DOSE-324955 format. One record per residue (C-alpha): residue in three letters; chain; x, y, z. Coordinates in steps of 0.001 Angstrom, whole numbers, plus 500000, padded with zeros to 6 digits. Example, Ala and Ser with C-alpha at 12.3 -4.5 7.8 and 13.67 -1.06 7.14 Angstrom:
// residues 2
NODE  residu  chaine      c1      c2      c3
NODE     ALA       A  512300  495500  507800
NODE     SER       A  513670  498940  507140
// end
This chain:
// residues 377
NODE  residu  chaine      c1      c2      c3
NODE     UNK       A  385799  464155  135216
NODE     UNK       A  389002  464123  132824
NODE     UNK       A  391489  466860  132321
NODE     UNK       A  391038  469201  129086
NODE     UNK       A  392821  468881  126176
NODE     UNK       A  393472  470936  123586
NODE     UNK       A  393822  469250  120233
NODE     UNK       A  394936  471574  116842
NODE     UNK       A  393955  469693  114290
NODE     UNK       A  395187  470834  110115
NODE     UNK       A  392638  470290  107770
NODE     UNK       A  394742  468583  104705
NODE     UNK       A  394106  466739  101585
NODE     UNK       A  394473  462899  102754
NODE     UNK       A  397128  461401  100624
NODE     UNK       A  396891  457759  098361
NODE     UNK       A  400412  457229  100280
NODE     UNK       A  399298  457369  103728
NODE     UNK       A  396822  454761  103106
NODE     UNK       A  399091  452577  100734
NODE     UNK       A  399803  449067  101326
NODE     UNK       A  402980  447866  102984
NODE     UNK       A  405347  444973  103196
NODE     UNK       A  407648  443450  105485
NODE     UNK       A  409026  440305  107003
NODE     UNK       A  408663  438661  110470
NODE     UNK       A  411510  435969  111996
NODE     UNK       A  409156  433172  113786
NODE     UNK       A  410327  430022  115847
NODE     UNK       A  409034  426827  115452
NODE     UNK       A  408117  424623  118023
NODE     UNK       A  410891  422331  117165
NODE     UNK       A  413767  425846  117277
NODE     UNK       A  414042  426183  113943
NODE     UNK       A  413377  429993  112558
NODE     UNK       A  411106  430497  108934
NODE     UNK       A  410643  434135  107636
NODE     UNK       A  407010  435081  106977
NODE     UNK       A  405904  437917  104863
NODE     UNK       A  403138  440231  105777
NODE     UNK       A  401754  442715  103679
NODE     UNK       A  399272  445110  105650
NODE     UNK       A  396275  446750  103749
NODE     UNK       A  394708  449566  105383
NODE     UNK       A  391983  450040  102824
NODE     UNK       A  391285  449302  099213
NODE     UNK       A  392106  452167  097103
NODE     UNK       A  392429  453400  093942
NODE     UNK       A  393555  456594  091881
NODE     UNK       A  390796  456984  089706
NODE     UNK       A  391389  460110  088024
NODE     UNK       A  395115  459418  087333
NODE     UNK       A  394073  455648  086039
NODE     UNK       A  391441  457450  083381
NODE     UNK       A  394180  459997  082144
NODE     UNK       A  396086  457036  081113
NODE     UNK       A  398905  457536  083471
NODE     UNK       A  401145  454256  083637
NODE     UNK       A  402075  454298  087471
NODE     UNK       A  398668  455048  089263
NODE     UNK       A  398216  453992  092323
NODE     UNK       A  396002  450945  093327
NODE     UNK       A  395957  448031  096024
NODE     UNK       A  396607  445541  093449
NODE     UNK       A  399055  447222  091668
NODE     UNK       A  401023  448046  095534
NODE     UNK       A  400523  444647  096842
NODE     UNK       A  401681  442744  093313
NODE     UNK       A  405251  444822  093658
NODE     UNK       A  405621  443790  097374
NODE     UNK       A  404955  440424  096675
NODE     UNK       A  407717  440033  094076
NODE     UNK       A  410047  441801  096830
NODE     UNK       A  408792  439369  099658
NODE     UNK       A  409470  436183  097342
NODE     UNK       A  412842  437417  096463
NODE     UNK       A  413553  437382  100282
NODE     UNK       A  412065  433331  100098
NODE     UNK       A  409518  433883  102948
NODE     UNK       A  407743  430890  103939
NODE     UNK       A  404418  432028  103296
NODE     UNK       A  402401  435237  103267
NODE     UNK       A  400108  436709  105768
NODE     UNK       A  397463  439912  104298
NODE     UNK       A  396872  442107  106873
NODE     UNK       A  393354  443455  106278
NODE     UNK       A  392576  444406  110206
NODE     UNK       A  390384  447127  110153
NODE     UNK       A  390071  447582  106634
NODE     UNK       A  386590  449468  106089
NODE     UNK       A  386547  448604  102403
NODE     UNK       A  386904  450659  099394
NODE     UNK       A  386956  449998  096152
NODE     UNK       A  385494  446793  095034
NODE     UNK       A  387409  446342  091908
NODE     UNK       A  390467  446309  093961
NODE     UNK       A  389181  443513  095954
NODE     UNK       A  388437  441384  092682
NODE     UNK       A  391793  442392  090991
NODE     UNK       A  393314  441673  094440
NODE     UNK       A  391810  438132  094599
NODE     UNK       A  393066  437417  091363
NODE     UNK       A  396720  437913  092672
NODE     UNK       A  396176  434639  094552
NODE     UNK       A  393621  432269  092472
NODE     UNK       A  393912  431164  088607
NODE     UNK       A  390465  433028  087138
NODE     UNK       A  386933  433142  087741
NODE     UNK       A  384073  434587  089713
NODE     UNK       A  384779  436631  093238
NODE     UNK       A  381868  437742  094051
NODE     UNK       A  378270  438228  093251
NODE     UNK       A  376064  441384  093234
NODE     UNK       A  371927  440992  093429
NODE     UNK       A  370779  444487  093063
NODE     UNK       A  367073  445727  094555
NODE     UNK       A  365194  444669  090907
NODE     UNK       A  366988  441218  091608
NODE     UNK       A  369437  440959  089196
NODE     UNK       A  372500  439150  089535
NODE     UNK       A  376123  440382  088405
NODE     UNK       A  379336  438559  088708
NODE     UNK       A  382833  440439  089393
NODE     UNK       A  385207  438145  088023
NODE     UNK       A  389052  437881  087383
NODE     UNK       A  389750  437295  084053
NODE     UNK       A  393460  437585  084259
NODE     UNK       A  395064  434052  084079
NODE     UNK       A  397371  432926  086370
NODE     UNK       A  398293  433617  089780
NODE     UNK       A  401486  435898  091162
NODE     UNK       A  401917  434253  094430
NODE     UNK       A  400500  430768  094818
NODE     UNK       A  402754  429458  098376
NODE     UNK       A  400861  429464  101351
NODE     UNK       A  398418  432355  102518
NODE     UNK       A  396734  433481  105530
NODE     UNK       A  394170  436632  105586
NODE     UNK       A  394343  438239  108820
NODE     UNK       A  390927  439932  109840
NODE     UNK       A  388681  441165  112792
NODE     UNK       A  385694  442700  113905
NODE     UNK       A  386204  445472  112138
NODE     UNK       A  387386  444294  108955
NODE     UNK       A  384221  445050  106771
NODE     UNK       A  382980  445581  102716
NODE     UNK       A  385539  445038  100556
NODE     UNK       A  387697  443332  102706
NODE     UNK       A  385223  440781  103550
NODE     UNK       A  384466  440472  100030
NODE     UNK       A  388394  439375  099313
NODE     UNK       A  388507  437459  102747
NODE     UNK       A  385029  435433  101937
NODE     UNK       A  386697  434749  098012
NODE     UNK       A  390208  433278  099638
NODE     UNK       A  387788  430754  101906
NODE     UNK       A  385522  429806  099303
NODE     UNK       A  388368  428852  096878
NODE     UNK       A  390318  427023  099718
NODE     UNK       A  393100  429180  098644
NODE     UNK       A  394006  429829  102271
NODE     UNK       A  393038  430421  105717
NODE     UNK       A  390958  432908  107468
NODE     UNK       A  392277  433780  110891
NODE     UNK       A  391427  436105  113353
NODE     UNK       A  387919  436412  114401
NODE     UNK       A  384286  437570  112274
NODE     UNK       A  384367  440261  110617
NODE     UNK       A  382111  443182  110427
NODE     UNK       A  378994  441967  108410
NODE     UNK       A  378422  445014  105819
NODE     UNK       A  377217  442839  102703
NODE     UNK       A  375071  446044  101023
NODE     UNK       A  375847  448677  098749
NODE     UNK       A  374526  452290  099326
NODE     UNK       A  374003  455269  096634
NODE     UNK       A  373223  458453  097304
NODE     UNK       A  370559  460375  096057
NODE     UNK       A  370518  463913  095422
NODE     UNK       A  366578  464920  096645
NODE     UNK       A  367075  468208  094840
NODE     UNK       A  366617  466361  091643
NODE     UNK       A  363141  465449  092033
NODE     UNK       A  362559  469522  093128
NODE     UNK       A  364806  472103  092156
NODE     UNK       A  363525  475267  093467
NODE     UNK       A  362893  473613  096896
NODE     UNK       A  366093  474827  098498
NODE     UNK       A  368703  472399  099569
NODE     UNK       A  367086  469481  100663
NODE     UNK       A  370280  467215  100977
NODE     UNK       A  370565  463514  100085
NODE     UNK       A  369161  460357  100703
NODE     UNK       A  371689  456919  101373
NODE     UNK       A  369903  454228  099852
NODE     UNK       A  370270  450592  100053
NODE     UNK       A  370741  449765  096366
NODE     UNK       A  372430  446260  095989
NODE     UNK       A  374055  443612  098171
NODE     UNK       A  377253  441167  098069
NODE     UNK       A  376888  437582  098127
NODE     UNK       A  380215  435003  098146
NODE     UNK       A  380990  432539  095171
NODE     UNK       A  379479  430282  097351
NODE     UNK       A  376228  431619  097508
NODE     UNK       A  376350  432991  101226
NODE     UNK       A  376212  436653  101721
NODE     UNK       A  378539  438722  104076
NODE     UNK       A  375872  440687  105429
NODE     UNK       A  375015  440539  109476
NODE     UNK       A  376921  437160  110134
NODE     UNK       A  380795  438422  108286
NODE     UNK       A  383207  436217  107463
NODE     UNK       A  383671  433603  110184
NODE     UNK       A  387599  432475  110461
NODE     UNK       A  389161  428935  109680
NODE     UNK       A  391347  429469  112735
NODE     UNK       A  389435  431789  115262
NODE     UNK       A  391997  433223  118004
NODE     UNK       A  391491  431187  121494
NODE     UNK       A  389547  433134  124252
NODE     UNK       A  388961  436143  122019
NODE     UNK       A  385478  438196  123235
NODE     UNK       A  382802  438758  121314
NODE     UNK       A  380494  441618  121290
NODE     UNK       A  377008  441291  121100
NODE     UNK       A  376246  444289  119365
NODE     UNK       A  379064  444595  117035
NODE     UNK       A  378861  445455  113554
NODE     UNK       A  375922  445280  110840
NODE     UNK       A  374046  442769  113331
NODE     UNK       A  374053  445655  116205
NODE     UNK       A  372163  448044  113985
NODE     UNK       A  368430  448615  114286
NODE     UNK       A  366683  447083  110659
NODE     UNK       A  369712  445963  109418
NODE     UNK       A  368727  443107  106536
NODE     UNK       A  369522  439446  107544
NODE     UNK       A  372058  436461  106468
NODE     UNK       A  370578  435030  103529
NODE     UNK       A  372158  432908  101182
NODE     UNK       A  371524  432336  096932
NODE     UNK       A  372789  429422  094554
NODE     UNK       A  376716  429240  094374
NODE     UNK       A  378602  430479  091297
NODE     UNK       A  380263  428004  089239
NODE     UNK       A  384029  428215  090553
NODE     UNK       A  386588  425982  091421
NODE     UNK       A  387832  424882  094760
NODE     UNK       A  391516  424595  095550
NODE     UNK       A  392526  420449  096522
NODE     UNK       A  394349  421394  100011
NODE     UNK       A  393225  418879  103073
NODE     UNK       A  390921  420829  104485
NODE     UNK       A  391123  418126  107665
NODE     UNK       A  394613  419882  108797
NODE     UNK       A  392666  422842  110029
NODE     UNK       A  391287  421684  113412
NODE     UNK       A  395207  420455  113808
NODE     UNK       A  396079  424141  113448
NODE     UNK       A  393365  425451  115670
NODE     UNK       A  393851  422604  118420
NODE     UNK       A  398292  423838  118233
NODE     UNK       A  396961  427338  118570
NODE     UNK       A  394659  427136  121329
NODE     UNK       A  397529  425095  123441
NODE     UNK       A  400444  427487  122540
NODE     UNK       A  398301  430613  123259
NODE     UNK       A  397023  429001  126793
NODE     UNK       A  400576  430117  128150
NODE     UNK       A  401520  432656  125903
NODE     UNK       A  401615  435513  128317
NODE     UNK       A  401507  438343  125671
NODE     UNK       A  398853  436810  124002
NODE     UNK       A  396534  436522  127068
NODE     UNK       A  397401  440843  127756
NODE     UNK       A  396212  441253  124848
NODE     UNK       A  392875  439534  125730
NODE     UNK       A  392866  441134  128951
NODE     UNK       A  393042  444329  126949
NODE     UNK       A  390069  443480  124660
NODE     UNK       A  387964  442352  127935
NODE     UNK       A  388714  445876  129624
NODE     UNK       A  387730  448010  126226
NODE     UNK       A  384371  445770  125939
NODE     UNK       A  383981  446288  129733
NODE     UNK       A  384053  449960  129547
NODE     UNK       A  381967  450330  126551
NODE     UNK       A  378985  448381  128003
NODE     UNK       A  378960  451077  131276
NODE     UNK       A  375771  452822  130868
NODE     UNK       A  375684  454193  134523
NODE     UNK       A  377878  457169  135771
NODE     UNK       A  377540  458869  139321
NODE     UNK       A  376487  462452  139084
NODE     UNK       A  378330  462946  142433
NODE     UNK       A  382040  465025  141440
NODE     UNK       A  384041  463437  144393
NODE     UNK       A  382918  459889  142861
NODE     UNK       A  383821  460876  139729
NODE     UNK       A  387031  461940  140389
NODE     UNK       A  388115  458991  142457
NODE     UNK       A  386784  456781  139539
NODE     UNK       A  389363  459120  137139
NODE     UNK       A  392147  458263  139402
NODE     UNK       A  391539  454869  139883
NODE     UNK       A  391097  454427  136102
NODE     UNK       A  394443  456416  135119
NODE     UNK       A  396546  454175  137964
NODE     UNK       A  395295  450801  136484
NODE     UNK       A  395557  451994  133162
NODE     UNK       A  399440  452578  134359
NODE     UNK       A  399673  449360  135684
NODE     UNK       A  398282  447858  132819
NODE     UNK       A  400350  449660  130564
NODE     UNK       A  403524  448551  132761
NODE     UNK       A  402511  445086  132685
NODE     UNK       A  402859  444971  128674
NODE     UNK       A  405990  446675  128932
NODE     UNK       A  407510  444180  131600
NODE     UNK       A  406390  441274  129051
NODE     UNK       A  408256  442756  126344
NODE     UNK       A  411386  443821  128278
NODE     UNK       A  411086  447379  128377
NODE     UNK       A  411393  449720  131214
NODE     UNK       A  407821  450414  133183
NODE     UNK       A  406892  453803  133291
NODE     UNK       A  407291  455743  136297
NODE     UNK       A  404079  455929  138963
NODE     UNK       A  403817  459468  138600
NODE     UNK       A  402320  459286  134924
NODE     UNK       A  399139  458302  136568
NODE     UNK       A  398516  461682  137249
NODE     UNK       A  399620  463461  134257
NODE     UNK       A  397690  463561  130946
NODE     UNK       A  400725  463671  128600
NODE     UNK       A  403660  461523  128243
NODE     UNK       A  407102  463335  128144
NODE     UNK       A  409060  463368  124495
NODE     UNK       A  410580  460394  124784
NODE     UNK       A  407966  458605  125713
NODE     UNK       A  406272  460162  122580
NODE     UNK       A  408939  458768  120340
NODE     UNK       A  408513  455792  121600
NODE     UNK       A  405433  454245  119455
NODE     UNK       A  405331  450320  121128
NODE     UNK       A  402988  449668  117932
NODE     UNK       A  405062  450818  115089
NODE     UNK       A  407331  447438  115583
NODE     UNK       A  405442  444094  114748
NODE     UNK       A  407064  442296  117444
NODE     UNK       A  404913  444358  119966
NODE     UNK       A  401824  442903  117862
NODE     UNK       A  401170  439709  119581
NODE     UNK       A  397889  438780  117219
NODE     UNK       A  400062  438840  114416
NODE     UNK       A  403175  437018  115854
NODE     UNK       A  400443  434407  116664
NODE     UNK       A  399530  434669  113120
NODE     UNK       A  402950  433957  112185
NODE     UNK       A  403361  430971  114181
NODE     UNK       A  400142  429498  113015
NODE     UNK       A  401389  429667  109334
NODE     UNK       A  404746  428305  110199
NODE     UNK       A  402051  425457  111195
NODE     UNK       A  400174  425461  108057
NODE     UNK       A  403632  425319  106127
NODE     UNK       A  404570  422180  107893
NODE     UNK       A  401307  420270  107370
NODE     UNK       A  400632  421363  103852
NODE     UNK       A  404338  419823  102951
NODE     UNK       A  403629  416372  104950
NODE     UNK       A  399696  416413  103663
NODE     UNK       A  398655  414117  100973
NODE     UNK       A  397009  415945  097330
NODE     UNK       A  393494  415983  097119
NODE     UNK       A  391445  414516  094655
// end
């Protein structure tokens, strides 16, 4: 029942720069009225320019190298803490997940890898010392998967920082592609077979498979889809546990987590911007769960028009909450926005990201609690 649009796509090479980590700061006001500057590092994927590294180039692109430079810039601005944003990060290079963890821990194992024969290998950070030792939060969502779960799990296990958001994707397995022509070269193109060859385990012995990484601070009221991630797949490997690796956990007082979580719950109950985002997530899940549609054209057309009106009303509510000019009613019948609307990217400015801004407030609470907490043995 929707209108037909023609979308032109130009095939091009994906540049690492387009997926590179980026850093910036956000101002956050505490409940007492004081303003803090919080650093944010967005990591869309765990990347490594392997060819450049192999060729011996000094300035090759990698997640760890880029984040290290961003941290140096942020610390010069005297940020009160740093948020590592790995929302929607589907993974990538395992060595980069290990290297990134090493920027925040002194030394030690990051992840255990158990292959199909039962052999256990450890991926370790061998570099002594840390690049950043201040307050740290890792922001995750249900689409944070694989290498990003390894990083978040290691930060949590070491007690190096807090994980904030929602349970992650739950992909704790390793796949390899097997070329079937290697077994029968004269049979034409037989294709490839993807096989699971190994499984990831955190240093505490827990698998990231199926269950994912459970946040220390779970966003209050966030809807949880039942069939998302590995647990929603047929025949997915179940969660498992092995013995923990030898590592040393940080000594910050873990009892402060509940007080921070309680402050988050109380604050977001009254935060209309945060609640609007929650309502948006619920609308998306409701639409995804709809499995019956009418075959009567007139009913479908009416549903389409009503949906467009509802979407416009919801968008305008967002705009009003953020002191933006509402879109005119006529927009509900248009597929494309005019040029002025297209140039107004509401999501390019962090202040419109309710989850990120709330995470900034959690960081302010975290730094305050760390400053007054008693050292633990």
